[in-house]
N, C-alpha and C positions, 0 to 999 in steps of 0.2 A: 638674665632677665629679657623680657618679651616686651613687643612694641607692636600696637596697634592704631592705624590713624596717627601715626605721630607722638604717639602720646606712651607714656611709659607706666605698663600697667603693675599690679603688683607683683613681686615675686616672694621667694622663702624667707626675705631679709628686710625686704619693704613693703609695708603692709598699707602705705598710708598714698594719696594721690594729692594733686594740685588741681583745682578748678579752670576751667577757660577763663580769661579775661575775653570779656563779652563787650566791653563798650572799654573807648580810647579816646583821648583828645589832645588833639596836637599842638593848643595851644593858641592857636588861630581863630578869632572871634568871627569871621569873616565866615565858618564852615557851618556857625550854628544858626539853625533856623526855627523858628517863631511854629508850636505845635499847642491846639489843642486837646484836650484831655478830660474827660468826665471823669470824678474822681467824688470819695470821700475826705472831707476835711476835717481832722479834728480837731470841734472848737475848743473841748477843755476837756484835762486829765489829771488824775491824782494817781500816786503809788506808794505802796506802803509796803512795808517788810513786818510779817509777823513768825515766831518759833511757838512749838511746842515741843513740850519733853516727856521721854516716857522711861520707865528704869525698868531694869531688868536684871534678877536676881536669879543666878543658879543656870543660866544660860548654857545649854551644851553646843558643843563643837564637832565638827566632824574634818577629819579624819582623826585616830586618837594617836598622839607622839608615840613613836619607835621604843620598844622597851630598852632599858639601861640610859634612856636621855630624863633629862630635867631642862626647865625653862630658865635662861639666864637672865633673859628680860624679853622684852615687846619690842621690836623693832619699828612696826606701824602696823596702823589702824585704817581698814577704809570700810567706806557704807554708799552702798547706792540701792537706790529704787527696784523693787521686785516689778518685774513686767514680762507675763505671757504675750508674743506676737500673735501666738494664733488662737488666742483668746482674751478679747478686749476685757470681757466681762468675768473675769478670772477674781473671784474674790480677796486670792492672794496680791493681787494688783494692787500699788500703793496708787488710791483714789483721792483728789479734792471733790467734794460736791459742797460746789457754792449756791448758798440761797442768800438773796440782796432783795432786801424791802427797800422802800421811797416814803419818803413825805413832802409834800411840796409839790408834787408831780404825780402822775398815772402811767403804769403800762397797759396801752391800748388790751383791749381783749375783745372775742367773735363772740357770736351768739350763744357757743357753745362752754363760754367762760376762759377758752385757752387763750393764751398771750398771742399776738401776733408779732412772728417774728418774721425777718431778713436777712439775707445773704449776707454774711461778713465778709473781713479782708482772708480767712482763713476756710472762705469756701465753705461754711457750713451755716445755719440758718441761726446767727447767735448772738444778733442784734434786734433788741426789742424797741417798738416804737414808744414813743415817751412824749404825754402832754402833758400841758399846765399853763394856764392863764397868767401871760405874761405879758399882758398889756401895763399893769404897773410900771413894768422896767421899759417895754419900750419906746416910749416916749421920752425918756433920759438916754436912750442907745447904749444900754447897759444888760447886761443878761442876769435871767430870774436865779437864784440860787436852791439847789434841791438836797437834801438830806437823805442819807443813807446808812441803812446797817447791815451787815454783811457777817454771816455766821459760814463757816468752812469746816466740813465734817471729814473730818481725816481717817480712812480705813485703811486695809493692807497690811503689807509684809515689806521688810528692809533684808538686803543681804549686809551680814557684816562679818569680814573677812580679818583673821588677825596674823600679819607675820612674826611669828617667833622666834628667837635665838635659839637653839637648841646646845646642849653640850652632853657629851658622854663622857663615860668612866676615864677616857684619857684624855679629856680636855681637849677634843675637837670638835670645833664647833659648826654648825650648820644651820641655814634658816630652815623654816617649817611651817608652811601655811594650814590654818586652820578656817574651816568656815561655818557661817549658820545663816538661817533664815529666822529672821525675828519678827512675831507680829508686833506693831503698833498698836490696833486697834481695830475690833471685830464690829459688823454693821449693826447688830444690834447696839453698841454702846459706842458709837466713835471718840474720836479725839475732837473737841470741838474749839477752834480759833475765832473770837469774835472783833468787829472791828467796827467804827464809825467813819465815815466820812461828808464831804460836803464836796457839791460839784457844780458845775454854773453850766445852764442850759441856754441857746438861744431863743430866739422868738418863733412862736408855734402857731401864731397867729395869721402873719402878713406870708408865709412862704406855701410852697409847693408839696414841698416835702419837710413832713415831721422829722425831730431832732430823734435820733436813736443812740439808744444806750446798751455799751458793750462793755464784757470784760473777760479776763482772764487770767491764770493763776500758772504757777510752777512751782515746784515744791524740789529741795533737795534734802539729804540727811548728813546729819554727823553722828561719830560715836566715838564715844572715851570711855574708858575705868571707869566703875566707879567713885576710886579713893585714887586713881590716875598712883596706884602700887599694883605691879602684879603681886607679888608675896601678897597681900590681902585678898585682891580680886581675881585671881586667876587659883584653880584649885585643879589638881591633878588625882586619880583616883588609880590602884594597881594595877587599873587594864590601859593606863595613858589615856583615858577619855579626860580632854579636860574642859571644863565649867567656869564661866566667869558671869560679874557682874558687872555691868554695862549702864551707862545712860546715853539714850538717845535722842537726838535733837533733829527737830522737823520742820529746816528754814524751807519758807512761803515767800513768795513775791508777788502781789498782786497789782491790777493797774484796772482801772475805772477810764472807760471812755465817753464823751459826749461827740458823735460822728456825726456831718450833714451834707447830702450832694452837693458837688459845687462843680463848674465846669471852669477849668486855669486853664491860663497860656503859659508854657513854659518851653526853655529855650533847649533845642533837640540839634544832636551830631546825625540824626536820622536815628530808621529802623536798625533795632539789633540782628545780627546775624550770627549765626554758631559756628565756629571753623567745621567744614565739611571734611568729611573724610572720604574719600573718594576710591568709587569701584572702578576696577579697571576695564569692567566688561562693557556698563552703558556709558555712553555719549555724551545723553542729554538727561536731566533731569528737571524733573515740575516743578514749580517755586511754592513755597510755605506763605508766603502772605503775598497780598497785593501790593502794586508798587504807589508811591503818592504821587497821587494829580494835584498840578498845579497850574491855575489859570495863567500864569506866564506862559509853562512849557508847552500848552495847548496848541499853542498855534503854532510853535516851532516843530511840534511833532507830526501836524497835520501837514503843512505844507513845505514841500520838499524844497530845498536850498538850491540856487543857479548860480555858480559863479559865472558874468557874462564878461566882465576885463580881459582882454586879452585871450577870448575864446573866438575862433572863428566857425564854430556851430553856434552861436548865440542867438541869430534866429532860428534854430530848429525848432521844431514844436514843441520838446521837452522846455525849453527854457522860456517859452513866449506867453506872457500874463496870459490868465486864464480869463474872462468875462465872469459876471457875478453867476450869469445861470448856470454853468458847469464848475463852480467853483469846488474843489476835492473836497473838501472839509464839510460840504452840505450830504444830505443823505441822499436827493433826487436832483436831475439834471433836465434840463428842459429840453425836448426835441429838436427845437430848431436851432442845438448849438454844439459844438463835439468839445470836448476837453481840450484841444488846440485853439480852438477861438474862430472855427470858421463856420459860418453859417453852412448848416444842412439842408438840402435841398427838401420841399414838403414833399414828394413822393418816393422819396428816399428812406427804408427804413430804419430806425434809429439803430446806433451800434451798439453790441449787447453790454451790459454793466458787468461788473465784478460779483459774483452772487457772493453774500453776507452770510 
């Protein structure tokens, strides 16, 4: 087992990891501070589940089972989405093409007829600007309802794995896994799921920013034998090739949101700092984020403190009160006085100031 920076890295027997705990709170409320943040507030949201079905007959699995073995039963069936990380446009990838139309409001367009989009929480231009005449509900301090129709076109493939319990002529059992990539729908004839929704939007008349509409979906898949009987749904030919009759379900979760930019005051324990993996060569390292600047801290950081009690050097220059003309917190100083508060003769050149 190897270690790097105090964290255990994956080895042959442990292929998972734990994330760092970046935020901690000791329960002391005095350590909390108010912070202003500029974020997007979710004004309203709706979520729903959709399901699509695909039946498959005579699906061929590979590899072939060994010669002299027979299928005793099916132990497990697994299904996962097909995805090629080297080509996100691969037609075999399981894709969700979401098309939403609304009534009661309008998505803003430019002169070319393209929708105006802004950066969303996912870092992409996934939010559309929404406009509606909300004056009828603004007087009542209520939102305006917006109705929408959503069509989800599903295309691509899923990967189905079968764990088979095999038995040879001597009744010795073994587990054998076969796999197949099953097409759900092609681009020319997708699997379409339709849904209707209602969502509430805030005023678009008296605000500096128009409300924004965003949506996102996620899909999963489940598979089972068509009749839940391996004797009827599985077939093995003389070469050991396995074919199966399956039912594949595409499970989709979608959410629609109306978001608006707002400024909020939140309680914070301070800036987040990730654990440092110390390098033994360098002694100092630069900072990644600026320090928090507070008005109550500025004077203390600017004026050096001096303990005058029980101090024999209390009358020294470093501890003597400085006149306003030579305040070290100011950027300029009068030539007629020095930082120690002594008037400088007019013919004497000014003391050089430190270079900023």
